[in-house]
C-alpha positions, 0 to 999 in steps of 0.5 A: 223267512222274516216276519214281514214275509210270513205275514204277507204269505199268511195274508195272501193265503187268507185272501186266497181262501176267501176267494174260493169260499166266496166263489163256492158260495156264489155258485151254490146260490145260483150265481154261476156267472159271478162265481166264474168271474171271481174265479177268473179274476182270482186266477189272473191275479195269482199269475202276476202276484208279487207279494212284496209289491202287493202288500204293505205290512208293517210291524 
């Protein structure tokens, strides 16, 4: 795996972690509908993601 692919994967993992943390925060603070909407959007994006098309990362 080259450096650009590694950076893309790292960035996508960070986005993934942020989404789950945000959904958790929303849910814990009584915003279940917002948490559910974020989770659904996130899952939809994960199904169709192509890192090489989604992220432009230059070195």
